[in-house]
C-alpha angles and dihedrals in degrees: 000000000000091000090056092052098037099039094244126153126259098194115157125232090256093049091052092049099034094117092047091050091050091048092052092049091051091048091053092047092050092048093049094047089050091052092048092048092051092049093049091049092049091048091049091050089055101040103039096059089049091053092047092051093049093052093053 
């Protein structure tokens, strides 16, 4: 009520920290995609030579 009369702000906790929340989500996404990429590359380095040797 006082914010309505005094012109104060009623921003919620999430609204105040929205950019921080988005940054954390992007950091987690980047980390997870990096881990997945590394695992796929390691798996390909193991599997592809085995496939090439079997086909010879």
